DORO-525834 format. One record per residue: residue in three letters; x, y, z of N, C-alpha, C, CB in turn. Coordinates in steps of 0.2 Angstrom, whole numbers, padded with zeros to 4 digits, always signed. Atoms other than C-alpha are relative to their C-alpha. Glycine has a CB too. Layout:
// DORO-525834
AlaXYZXYZXYZXYZ
...
// end
This chain:
// DORO-525834
Unk+0007+0000+0002-0058-0056+0352-0001-0006-0002-0002+0005-0006
Unk+0001+0006+0002-0067-0073+0350+0001-0001-0008-0005-0002+0004
Unk+0002+0004+0009-0065-0083+0333-0006-0001-0003+0003-0007-0001
Unk+0007+0003+0003-0083-0086+0332-0003+0006-0005-0006-0001+0007
Unk+0003-0006+0005-0090-0074+0318-0008+0001+0006-0003-0003-0011
Unk+0005-0003-0003-0103-0062+0326-0005+0001-0004+0001+0004+0003
Unk+0007-0001+0005-0120-0063+0315-0005+0003+0001-0003-0005-0001
Unk+0006-0007-0001-0133-0048+0315-0004-0004-0002-0001+0008-0004
Unk+0007+0003+0000-0147-0056+0321-0007+0004-0005-0001+0001+0008
Unk+0005-0001+0003-0164-0052+0309+0005+0008-0004-0007+0001+0006
Unk-0003-0007+0004-0151-0040+0298-0005+0003-0005+0007-0001-0005
Unk+0001-0003+0005-0162-0037+0283-0007+0003+0005+0000-0004-0008
Unk+0006-0003-0004-0178-0034+0295+0001+0007+0004-0003-0005+0007
Unk-0002-0007-0003-0169-0020+0303+0000+0006-0004+0007-0001+0002
Unk+0000-0006+0004-0163-0012+0289-0007+0000-0004+0006+0001-0005
Unk+0006-0001+0002-0181-0013+0281-0005+0004+0004-0002-0006+0000
Unk+0005-0004-0005-0188-0005+0297+0002+0008+0001+0000-0004+0009
Unk-0002-0007-0002-0175+0008+0297-0001+0005-0006+0008+0001+0002
Unk+0000-0003+0003-0179+0013+0280+0006+0004-0002-0005+0001+0000
Unk-0005-0004+0001-0161+0019+0276+0000+0004-0005+0005-0002+0001
Unk+0004-0006+0004-0166+0034+0265+0010+0005-0002-0009+0006+0007
Unk-0008-0001+0000-0147+0038+0257-0001+0009+0003+0004-0001-0009
Unk-0002-0008-0004-0140+0055+0267-0003+0000+0007-0005+0007-0005
Unk+0003-0001-0004-0148+0049+0283+0007-0001+0006-0005-0005+0000
Unk-0005+0002-0005-0139+0048+0300-0003-0004+0006+0003+0006+0001
Unk+0001+0005-0005-0140+0034+0311+0003-0002+0006-0002-0004-0002
Unk-0002+0001-0007-0137+0029+0330+0001-0010-0002-0007+0003+0008
Unk+0000+0005-0002-0131+0012+0331+0003-0003+0007+0003-0002-0005
Unk+0000-0004-0007-0134+0011+0350+0007-0008+0002-0010+0000+0007
Unk-0003+0005+0000-0125-0008+0351+0003-0003-0004-0004-0002+0001
Unk-0006+0001+0008-0110-0008+0339+0002-0008+0000+0009+0005+0001
Unk-0003+0009+0001-0103-0026+0344+0007+0001-0006-0008-0006-0004
Unk-0005+0001+0006-0093-0031+0328-0001+0003-0006+0001-0006-0002
Unk+0000-0004+0005-0101-0018+0319-0006-0001-0007+0007+0000-0002
Unk+0001+0003+0006-0113-0029+0307-0007+0004-0001+0000-0009+0002
Unk+0004-0005+0003-0128-0017+0307+0002+0007-0003-0004+0002+0006
Unk-0002-0005+0003-0119-0003+0305+0004+0001-0006+0001+0002+0003
Unk-0002+0002+0007-0109-0009+0290-0006+0000-0004+0005-0007+0000
Unk+0003+0002+0004-0125-0015+0283-0003+0009-0002-0005-0007+0002
Unk+0005-0008+0000-0134+0005+0286+0005+0002-0005-0001+0005+0008
Unk-0005-0002+0007-0117+0010+0276-0001+0000-0005+0006-0003-0002
Unk+0003+0001+0008-0119+0001+0263-0006+0001-0004-0001-0006-0001
Unk+0007+0001+0005-0137+0003+0259+0000+0007-0002-0007-0003+0004
Unk+0001-0006+0002-0135+0021+0254+0008+0003+0000-0006+0004+0004
Unk-0004-0001+0000-0119+0028+0249+0002+0010+0004+0002-0003-0006
Unk-0002-0007-0002-0121+0045+0259-0001+0001+0007-0004+0005-0003
Unk+0003+0002-0007-0127+0038+0275+0005-0001+0004-0005-0007+0001
Unk-0004+0000-0007-0119+0041+0291-0001-0004+0007+0000+0005+0002
Unk+0000+0006-0005-0118+0030+0308+0005+0003+0005+0002-0008-0003
Unk-0003+0001-0005-0114+0034+0325+0000-0008+0004-0003+0005+0003
Unk-0001+0007-0003-0110+0019+0335+0003+0001+0007+0005-0004-0005
Unk-0002+0000-0007-0111+0016+0352+0002-0006+0005-0007+0003+0004
Unk-0001+0008-0003-0102+0002+0364+0005+0000+0005+0002-0007-0006
Unk-0004+0001-0007-0097+0003+0382+0005-0004+0000-0003-0001+0004
Unk-0003+0006+0002-0086-0015+0377+0006+0004-0001-0002-0004-0007
Unk-0007-0006+0003-0068-0007+0377+0003-0006-0006+0007+0003+0008
Unk-0001+0006+0005-0066-0026+0365-0002+0004-0007-0004-0007+0001
Unk+0001-0004+0006-0075-0015+0352+0001+0003-0004-0003+0001-0002
Unk-0004-0006+0002-0065-0002+0351+0003-0001-0007+0005+0002+0006
Unk-0003+0000+0006-0055-0010+0338-0002-0002-0006+0004-0004+0002
Unk+0003+0001+0005-0066-0014+0327-0004+0007-0004-0005-0005+0003
Unk+0003-0008+0003-0075+0004+0328+0006+0005-0003-0003+0004+0007
Unk-0005-0007+0004-0058+0014+0322+0002-0004-0007+0009+0003+0005
Unk+0000+0003+0006-0057+0000+0309-0004+0004-0005-0003-0007+0000
Unk+0005-0003+0004-0074+0005+0303+0000+0006-0002-0006-0002+0003
Unk+0000-0006+0000-0071+0022+0307+0007+0001-0007+0001+0004+0008
Unk-0004-0001+0005-0055+0020+0294-0003-0001-0006+0005-0004+0000
Unk+0003+0002+0004-0066+0012+0282-0005+0003-0005-0002-0002+0003
Unk+0007-0002+0000-0081+0021+0281+0003+0009+0002-0005-0005+0005
Unk-0002-0006-0003-0070+0039+0283-0005+0006-0002+0006+0001-0003
Unk+0005-0007+0000-0081+0054+0287-0007-0002+0001+0000+0004-0007
Unk+0006+0001-0004-0095+0043+0290-0004-0006+0004-0004+0002-0004
Unk+0001+0001-0008-0094+0034+0305+0006+0003+0004+0001-0008+0002
Unk-0003-0004-0005-0090+0039+0321-0001-0005+0005-0002+0006+0000
Unk+0001+0005-0004-0086+0027+0337+0000+0003+0005+0004-0005+0000
Unk+0001-0002-0006-0092+0032+0353+0001-0003+0006-0004+0003+0001
Unk-0001+0003-0005-0086+0023+0368-0003+0001+0008+0006+0001-0001
Unk+0005-0003-0008-0100+0024+0381-0006-0003-0002-0002+0009+0001
Unk+0007+0006+0000-0117+0016+0385-0004+0004-0003-0004-0003+0007
Unk+0004-0003+0004-0130+0019+0374-0003+0003+0005-0004-0003-0005
Unk+0002-0003-0006-0140+0025+0388+0001+0008+0000+0004-0002+0005
Unk-0003-0004-0001-0129+0041+0387-0001+0003-0008+0006-0003+0003
Unk+0000-0001+0009-0134+0044+0368-0005+0009+0000-0006-0009-0006
Unk+0003-0006+0001-0144+0060+0371+0005+0004+0002-0007+0001+0004
Unk-0004-0003-0002-0131+0069+0380+0008+0001-0003-0001-0002+0005
Unk-0007-0001+0005-0116+0064+0365-0003+0000-0005+0005-0005+0000
Unk+0002-0001+0011-0127+0067+0349-0003+0005+0001-0005-0007-0006
Unk+0003-0007-0001-0130+0084+0348-0004+0003-0007+0008+0006+0002
Unk+0004-0002+0004-0139+0082+0332-0006-0004-0002+0002+0001-0005
Unk+0004+0006+0001-0155+0074+0326+0001-0004-0005-0007+0002+0000
Unk-0002+0005+0007-0155+0057+0317-0007-0003-0003+0005-0008+0002
Unk+0005+0004+0004-0165+0047+0306-0004-0007+0003+0003-0001-0006
Unk+0002+0007-0004-0165+0031+0316+0005-0002+0005-0001-0006-0006
Unk-0005+0004-0007-0158+0021+0331-0003-0007+0001+0000+0005+0009
Unk+0001+0008+0000-0156+0003+0332+0003-0003+0006+0004-0004-0006
Unk-0002+0002-0007-0153-0006+0348+0001-0008-0001-0005+0002+0007
Unk+0000+0006-0003-0148-0024+0350+0003-0003+0006+0001-0002-0003
Unk-0003-0001-0008-0149-0029+0368+0003-0007+0001-0006+0001+0005
Unk-0003+0003-0001-0141-0040+0378+0008-0003+0000-0003-0001-0001
Unk-0006+0001+0001-0125-0050+0378+0003-0005-0008+0003-0003+0006
Unk+0001+0004+0006-0117-0055+0361+0004-0006+0000+0003+0005-0006
Unk-0003+0005+0002-0109-0071+0356+0008+0000+0001-0002-0001-0005
Unk-0008-0001+0003-0090-0063+0354+0000-0001+0009+0003+0009-0005
Unk-0002-0002-0004-0093-0058+0372-0001-0007+0006-0003+0006+0001
Unk+0002+0007-0001-0101-0076+0378+0007-0004+0000-0006-0002-0007
Unk-0004+0005+0001-0087-0087+0370+0007+0004+0001-0001-0003-0007
Unk-0008-0004-0004-0072-0075+0381-0002-0005+0008+0000+0014+0001
Unk+0002+0001-0008-0071-0086+0396+0004+0004+0004+0001-0008+0003
Unk-0003-0004-0003-0060-0072+0402-0007+0006+0005+0006+0003-0006
Unk+0005-0006-0001-0077-0061+0402-0003-0003+0005-0004+0002-0006
Unk+0004+0004-0007-0086-0073+0415-0005+0002-0002+0002+0003+0008
Unk+0007+0001+0005-0102-0071+0405-0004-0007+0000+0002+0001-0007
Unk+0004+0005+0003-0106-0089+0401+0000-0005+0006+0003-0004-0007
Unk-0002+0007-0004-0109-0105+0412+0003-0006-0002-0005-0002+0001
Unk-0001+0005+0004-0104-0116+0398+0008+0001+0003-0002+0000-0008
Unk-0010+0000-0001-0083-0110+0401+0001+0003+0007+0005+0007-0006
Unk-0003-0003-0008-0075-0106+0418+0004+0004-0001+0004-0005+0005
Unk-0005-0006-0001-0067-0092+0420-0002+0006+0006-0001+0004-0007
Unk+0000-0003-0006-0066-0077+0432-0008+0003+0001+0007+0007+0000
Unk+0007-0001-0001-0083-0072+0439-0002+0008-0001-0002-0003+0007
Unk+0002-0010+0001-0085-0053+0432-0006+0002-0005+0007+0005-0004
Unk+0004-0002+0003-0096-0050+0419-0002+0007-0003-0002-0003+0002
Unk+0000-0006+0000-0094-0033+0417+0001+0001-0008+0005+0004+0005
Unk-0002-0002+0010-0097-0026+0398+0004+0006-0001-0008+0003-0004
Unk-0005-0008-0003-0087-0009+0403+0006-0001+0001-0003+0004+0007
Unk-0008+0002-0003-0074-0017+0411+0002+0004+0008+0007+0002-0008
Unk-0001-0003-0006-0077-0005+0427-0005-0001+0004+0001+0008-0001
Unk+0005+0001-0004-0087-0006+0442-0001-0006+0002-0006+0002-0001
Unk+0000+0008-0006-0091-0020+0455-0002-0006-0007-0008-0001+0009
Unk+0001+0005+0004-0090-0035+0445-0005-0008+0004+0008-0002-0003
Unk+0005+0005-0001-0102-0052+0447+0005-0003+0007-0001-0005-0006
Unk-0003+0002-0005-0089-0059+0458-0002+0004+0010+0007+0001-0004
Unk+0001-0009-0007-0092-0041+0471-0007-0003+0002-0001+0013-0005
Unk+0005+0000-0003-0108-0044+0472-0002-0007+0003-0005+0001-0006
Unk+0001+0008-0003-0111-0064+0473+0004+0000+0009+0006-0006-0006
Unk-0005+0001-0005-0099-0063+0488-0001+0005+0006+0006+0001-0003
Unk-0001-0006-0006-0106-0048+0497-0008+0001+0002+0005+0009-0003
Unk+0008-0003-0003-0125-0046+0495-0003-0006+0005-0006+0001-0007
Unk+0004+0004-0005-0137-0054+0508-0003-0005-0005-0005+0005+0005
Unk+0004+0005+0000-0147-0069+0506-0007+0001-0006-0002-0001+0007
Unk+0004-0001+0003-0161-0061+0501+0001+0004-0006-0004+0001+0004
Unk-0001-0003+0006-0154-0047+0489+0000-0004-0005+0005+0003-0001
Unk-0004+0005+0007-0145-0061+0480-0009-0003-0004+0007-0010+0004
Unk+0007+0002+0005-0162-0068+0478-0004+0003-0003-0004-0005+0002
Unk+0003-0005+0004-0173-0054+0474+0004+0002-0007-0002+0007+0005
Unk-0004-0002+0004-0160-0050+0460-0001-0008-0005+0007+0002+0003
Unk+0003+0007+0005-0163-0069+0452-0006+0000-0001+0002-0006+0003
Unk+0008+0002+0002-0181-0068+0454+0000+0004-0005-0006+0001+0006
Unk+0001-0005+0003-0182-0051+0447+0004+0000-0007+0002+0004+0004
Unk-0002-0001+0006-0169-0051+0432+0000-0006-0003+0006+0003-0001
Unk-0002+0008+0003-0169-0071+0429-0006-0002-0001+0003-0006+0004
Unk+0008+0002+0000-0188-0074+0432+0002-0007+0002-0006+0002-0008
Unk-0002+0008-0002-0181-0090+0441-0004+0000+0005+0008-0003+0002
Unk+0003+0001-0005-0194-0096+0452+0004-0003+0007-0005-0004-0003
Unk-0005+0002-0007-0180-0104+0464+0005+0004+0002+0003-0005+0000
Unk-0003-0004-0003-0173-0089+0468+0004+0000+0007-0003+0002+0000
Unk-0002+0001-0007-0173-0092+0486+0004-0006+0002-0005+0000+0004
Unk-0005+0004+0001-0165-0109+0484+0008-0001-0001-0003-0003-0003
Unk-0005-0002+0001-0152-0104+0475+0006+0005+0003-0001+0001-0005
Unk-0003-0004-0006-0147-0090+0485+0001-0002+0007-0003+0005+0002
Unk-0002+0003-0005-0146-0099+0498+0007-0005+0003-0004-0003-0001
Unk-0006+0002+0001-0135-0110+0492+0008+0004-0002+0000-0004-0005
Unk-0007-0003+0001-0123-0097+0488+0002+0002+0005+0001+0006-0005
Unk-0004-0002-0007-0121-0091+0504+0001-0006+0004-0005+0005+0004
Unk-0001+0005-0005-0119-0107+0511+0006-0001-0005-0005-0007+0002
Unk-0008+0004+0002-0104-0113+0499+0004+0008+0001+0002-0003-0010
Unk-0007-0006-0002-0095-0093+0502+0000+0000+0007-0002+0010-0003
Unk-0003+0000-0006-0095-0096+0519+0006-0006+0002-0006+0000+0005
Unk-0007+0003-0001-0082-0109+0517+0007+0005-0005-0002-0008-0004
Unk-0006-0005+0003-0073-0099+0502-0004+0004-0004+0007-0005-0005
Unk+0001-0007+0004-0076-0084+0491+0000-0004-0008+0006+0007+0002
Unk-0001+0002+0007-0082-0089+0474+0000+0004-0005-0002-0004-0002
Unk-0006-0003+0003-0073-0082+0463+0000-0003-0010+0007-0004+0005
Unk-0002+0002+0007-0075-0092+0444-0008-0003-0001+0008-0007-0001
Unk+0007+0000+0003-0092-0095+0433+0000-0006+0002-0003+0002-0007
Unk+0001+0008-0001-0087-0114+0435-0003-0001+0007+0009-0005+0001
Unk+0003+0000-0006-0090-0111+0454-0005+0000+0001+0001+0003+0003
Unk+0006-0001+0000-0105-0102+0454-0006-0005-0003-0001+0005-0001
Unk+0004+0004+0004-0112-0115+0440+0001-0007+0003+0003+0000-0008
Unk+0000+0005-0005-0108-0130+0451-0004+0001+0006+0007+0001+0002
Unk+0003+0000-0003-0115-0124+0465-0009+0001-0001+0004+0004+0004
Unk+0007+0001+0001-0133-0120+0456-0003-0007-0002-0002+0006-0005
Unk+0001+0007+0001-0131-0138+0449-0003-0004+0004+0005-0002-0002
Unk+0003+0004-0006-0132-0145+0464-0006+0000+0005+0003-0001+0004
Unk+0006-0002-0003-0146-0138+0471-0007+0000-0005+0001+0007+0003
Unk+0004+0000+0003-0155-0138+0455-0002-0006-0007+0000+0006-0002
Unk+0001+0005+0005-0163-0151+0444+0001+0002-0008-0008-0003+0001
Unk-0002+0000+0006-0159-0152+0427-0006+0002-0006+0003-0007-0001
Unk+0004-0002+0002-0173-0143+0415-0001-0005-0006+0001+0007+0000
Unk+0002+0004+0004-0182-0154+0405-0001+0002-0009-0007-0001+0003
Unk-0001-0003+0008-0181-0142+0388+0007+0000-0002-0003+0007-0001
Unk-0007+0000+0002-0163-0146+0389+0004+0006+0001+0002-0002-0007
Unk-0004-0005-0003-0158-0130+0395+0005-0002+0006-0005+0006+0002
Unk-0005+0002-0008-0145-0128+0411-0003+0005+0002+0009+0001+0000
Unk+0003-0003-0004-0152-0123+0425+0004+0006+0002-0002-0005+0004
Unk-0003-0007+0000-0139-0110+0427+0000+0006-0004+0003-0001-0001
Unk+0003-0006+0007-0145-0098+0413-0004+0004+0003-0006-0004-0006
Unk+0007-0007-0003-0160-0087+0423+0006+0003+0004-0009-0003+0006
Unk-0002-0003-0007-0147-0085+0438+0006+0005-0005+0005-0006+0007
Unk-0005-0002+0005-0132-0080+0425-0002+0006-0006+0002-0007-0003
Unk+0002-0006+0003-0143-0069+0416-0002+0006+0004-0005-0002-0004
Unk+0003-0007-0007-0150-0060+0432+0005+0003+0001-0003-0003+0007
Unk-0005-0004-0004-0133-0056+0438+0004+0004-0004+0004-0003+0003
Unk-0002-0005+0006-0127-0049+0421-0001+0005+0000-0001-0002-0005
Unk+0006-0004+0000-0143-0039+0419+0002+0005+0005-0007-0003+0000
Unk+0000-0006-0003-0140-0031+0435+0007+0003+0002-0004+0001+0005
Unk-0006-0004-0002-0121-0028+0438+0001+0006-0009+0008-0009+0002
Unk-0001-0006+0005-0122-0019+0419-0006+0003+0000+0002-0001-0006
Unk+0007-0003-0001-0140-0011+0424-0001+0001-0007+0000+0006+0005
Unk+0002+0002+0006-0146-0017+0407-0007+0004-0002+0000-0007+0001
Unk+0007-0002+0003-0164-0013+0410+0000+0007+0000-0006-0002+0004
Unk-0002-0008+0000-0158+0005+0415+0002+0004-0006+0006+0001+0005
Unk-0003+0000+0006-0148+0007+0401-0006+0003-0005+0002-0007-0003
Unk+0005+0000+0005-0162+0003+0390-0006+0003-0001-0001-0006+0000
Unk+0003-0004-0001-0174+0013+0398+0000+0008-0001-0001-0002+0005
Unk-0002-0006+0003-0163+0028+0396-0001+0003-0008+0006+0000+0001
Unk-0004+0001+0008-0158+0024+0379-0008+0003-0004+0003-0012-0004
Unk+0006-0002+0002-0178+0024+0375-0004+0008+0000-0003-0003+0005
Unk-0001-0009-0002-0179+0042+0382+0003+0002-0005+0004+0002+0006
Unk-0005-0003+0003-0167+0047+0373-0002+0000-0008+0008-0003+0002
Unk+0004-0003+0007-0177+0044+0356-0003+0001-0002-0001+0000-0004
Unk+0005-0006+0000-0189+0054+0359+0004+0006-0002-0002+0000+0008
Unk-0004-0005+0001-0176+0068+0359+0002+0000-0005+0003+0001+0003
Unk-0006-0001+0004-0164+0064+0345-0004-0002-0007+0007-0006+0002
Unk+0003+0004+0006-0177+0056+0332-0003+0006-0005-0008-0005+0004
Unk+0002-0008+0004-0182+0069+0317-0006-0003-0001+0005+0004-0009
Unk+0008+0001+0002-0202+0068+0312+0003-0005-0005-0006+0008-0004
Unk-0002+0004+0006-0202+0052+0303+0006-0005+0002+0001+0004-0006
Unk-0004+0004+0001-0187+0043+0310-0001-0006+0003+0004+0002+0001
Unk+0003+0006-0005-0187+0026+0318+0004-0002+0004-0003-0005-0003
Unk-0003+0004-0009-0183+0015+0332+0000-0006+0000-0003+0002+0007
Unk-0001+0009-0001-0178-0003+0331+0004-0003+0005+0004-0002-0005
Unk-0003+0005-0005-0176-0014+0345-0001-0007-0002-0002+0002+0007
Unk+0000+0007+0003-0171-0031+0343+0002-0002+0007+0005-0001-0006
Unk-0001+0003-0008-0173-0040+0362+0002-0008+0000-0007+0001+0005
Unk+0000+0008-0001-0170-0057+0368-0002-0004+0006+0008-0002+0000
Unk+0004+0003-0005-0178-0060+0384-0006+0003+0001+0004-0001+0007
Unk+0008-0002-0002-0196-0056+0390+0002+0006+0004-0004-0006+0005
Unk+0001-0006-0005-0191-0042+0403+0003+0004-0005+0005-0001+0008
Unk-0001-0005+0005-0182-0032+0388-0005+0001-0004+0007-0001-0004
Unk+0006+0000+0003-0197-0035+0377-0005+0002+0001-0002-0004+0001
Unk+0006-0005-0003-0209-0029+0389+0000+0006+0002-0002-0003+0008
Unk-0003-0007-0001-0199-0014+0394-0002+0006-0009+0010-0002+0000
Unk+0002-0003+0009-0200-0010+0374-0009-0001-0003+0005-0006-0007
Unk+0007+0003+0002-0218-0016+0371-0003+0007+0003-0002-0008+0003
Unk+0002-0005-0006-0223-0003+0386+0001+0006-0003+0004-0001+0006
Unk-0004-0006+0003-0211+0011+0380-0006+0001-0005+0008-0001-0002
Unk+0003+0001+0007-0220+0010+0362-0007+0001+0002+0002-0006-0004
Unk+0010-0003-0001-0240+0009+0369-0001+0004+0004-0005-0004+0003
Unk+0001-0009-0005-0238+0023+0382+0003+0006-0005+0006+0001+0008
Unk+0000-0007+0001-0230+0035+0370-0002+0000-0010+0009+0002+0002
Unk+0004-0002+0005-0241+0031+0355-0006+0001+0001+0000-0005-0005
Unk+0007-0002-0001-0255+0033+0365-0002+0007-0002-0002+0000+0006
Unk+0001-0005-0002-0264+0050+0363+0000+0003+0009-0006+0000-0003
Unk+0000-0001-0005-0262+0060+0378-0005+0006+0001+0007+0000+0003
Unk+0004-0006+0000-0277+0071+0385+0002+0006+0005-0007-0001+0000
Unk-0002-0005-0004-0275+0087+0394-0006+0003+0002+0006+0005-0004
Unk+0008-0001-0001-0288+0095+0404+0002+0009-0001-0005-0004+0011
Unk+0000-0008+0003-0290+0115+0398-0006+0003+0001+0001+0002-0008
Unk+0004-0002+0000-0303+0124+0405-0004+0007-0004+0001+0000+0004
Unk+0003-0004+0003-0305+0135+0391-0001-0002-0006+0002+0004+0001
Unk+0006+0003+0005-0309+0122+0378-0005-0002-0001+0001-0003-0001
Unk+0007+0000+0000-0325+0119+0372-0002-0005+0003-0003-0001-0007
Unk+0001+0005-0001-0324+0100+0378+0002+0000+0005+0002-0004-0004
Unk-0003+0000-0008-0314+0103+0393+0005-0004+0002-0004+0000+0006
Unk-0006+0003+0002-0300+0094+0387+0003+0001-0007-0001-0006+0001
Unk-0003-0001+0005-0287+0095+0373+0004-0008-0001+0004+0007+0000
Unk-0004+0007+0004-0280+0077+0365+0007+0003-0003-0005-0003-0009
Unk-0009-0002+0002-0261+0077+0361+0001-0007-0003+0007+0002+0008
Unk-0004+0005+0005-0255+0065+0348+0006-0004+0004+0003+0003-0006
Unk-0006+0002-0002-0242+0052+0355+0007+0001-0004-0001-0007+0001
Unk-0008-0002+0004-0223+0053+0350+0000-0005-0005+0007-0001+0005
Unk-0001+0004+0001-0224+0036+0344-0006-0003-0005+0002-0002+0005
Unk+0006+0004+0003-0234+0026+0328+0005-0006-0001-0004+0003-0009
Unk-0005+0008+0000-0229+0007+0332-0002-0002-0009-0005-0008+0008
Unk-0001+0003+0009-0224-0002+0315-0002-0008+0002+0009+0002-0005
Unk+0002+0006+0002-0225-0018+0321-0004-0002+0007+0007-0006-0003
Unk+0006+0000-0004-0242-0023+0329+0002-0007+0005-0007+0000-0006
Unk-0001+0004-0002-0235-0040+0334+0008-0001-0001-0004-0003-0002
Unk-0007+0001+0003-0215-0044+0335+0003-0004-0005+0003-0001+0003
Unk-0003+0004+0007-0204-0049+0321+0005-0005+0003+0004+0004-0007
Unk-0005+0006-0003-0195-0065+0323+0003-0004-0006-0004-0006+0006
Unk-0003+0003+0003-0183-0075+0314-0004-0005-0004+0004-0001+0004
Unk+0002+0005+0003-0188-0085+0299+0004-0008+0000+0000+0004-0006
Unk-0003+0007-0002-0183-0104+0296+0007+0000-0002-0003-0006-0002
Unk-0007+0000+0004-0167-0099+0284+0004+0002+0007+0002+0004-0007
Unk-0003-0004-0002-0162-0087+0297+0003-0005+0008-0004+0008+0001
Unk-0004+0003-0004-0163-0099+0311+0001-0007-0001-0001+0001+0005
Unk-0004+0007+0002-0155-0115+0303+0005+0003+0000-0001-0004-0005
Unk-0007-0002-0001-0140-0103+0301+0004+0005+0005+0001+0002-0005
Unk-0001-0006-0005-0138-0091+0316-0006-0004+0007-0004+0010-0004
Unk+0007+0000-0004-0149-0101+0332+0002+0004+0006-0001-0008+0003
Unk+0004-0004-0004-0146-0087+0341-0006+0005-0001+0003+0003+0001
Unk+0006-0002+0003-0159-0080+0332-0006-0002+0002+0000-0001-0005
Unk+0007+0004-0003-0172-0091+0341-0005+0005+0003+0001-0004+0007
Unk+0005-0004-0005-0178-0080+0355+0001+0009-0001+0003-0002+0010
Unk+0001-0008+0002-0175-0061+0345-0007+0001-0002+0005+0003-0006
Unk+0008-0003+0001-0190-0051+0344+0001+0008-0003-0004+0000+0008
Unk-0001-0006+0002-0189-0035+0333-0007+0004+0002+0002+0001-0007
Unk+0005-0004-0002-0200-0020+0339+0002+0006-0006+0001+0002+0008
Unk-0002-0006+0002-0200-0005+0329-0006+0007+0000+0003-0002-0007
Unk+0004-0007-0001-0209+0013+0328+0004+0007-0004+0000+0001+0008
Unk-0004-0007+0003-0209+0029+0318+0001+0005+0006-0005+0004-0006
Unk+0000-0005-0004-0207+0046+0326-0006+0004-0003+0006+0004+0001
Unk+0005-0003+0005-0223+0055+0323+0002+0008-0002-0007-0001+0005
Unk+0001-0006+0005-0222+0070+0310-0001+0006+0004-0005-0002-0005
// end
């Protein structure tokens, strides 16, 4: 594990949105180092948490937490998109902290970062095809589509063409190689960010099917949450936030069903959720000062309709 401590983002805001009452059962869909989980368990003496994480490096922290909170916490080594199949009882709250963690980024051998040279991997669960496999096998068009769709990179075609030219000479096997290829064809952004950032983000999302996992987890929340149960999602880029926002709007809206026996010809059915955050909650100045990772964090929350 990285020596860099992982600081849970918007921790107090997450706890406030979850409204952790004593005796509640909660799902931490992105356990990581267990920051949210421990805070929920400490919020009330009989709270219980089920933690999910597909990253095998999270298992040690999960097992330690099981021992520390015997009978109140259980760790499931699986994707949070599978929570509906793995949890058999209704829950009072679900929290998701999306994206890649600082611990994963700071481990060069995981291949997530363009700042450190390491194997071009990016697999959160350690199984399946890696970023190296896709970078060296997909067509130029497929690469460009991935970089544009998941990285929102306007220069996706230029970057994809450069990747295909480079791999014709030798396979691209490290993060440093890929970053250098991108840097050669992309000017340094005026905002001081790295020109490889969006491409690395796109490949990571694609390799791990992150948006598909999110959509499956949101659908599972409808099944798992008790009436008045809370759904809290912290996202870090626009694609994730847009999916969460649109899901909540869709499932908070009343649905109209045609009924030939009703006097008005149709029957309105209330939506599954009541949106609690009209606008996303963002970190304040104090949190930003101690945790720069919080800069792009957006929290959205909703309550399951009773």
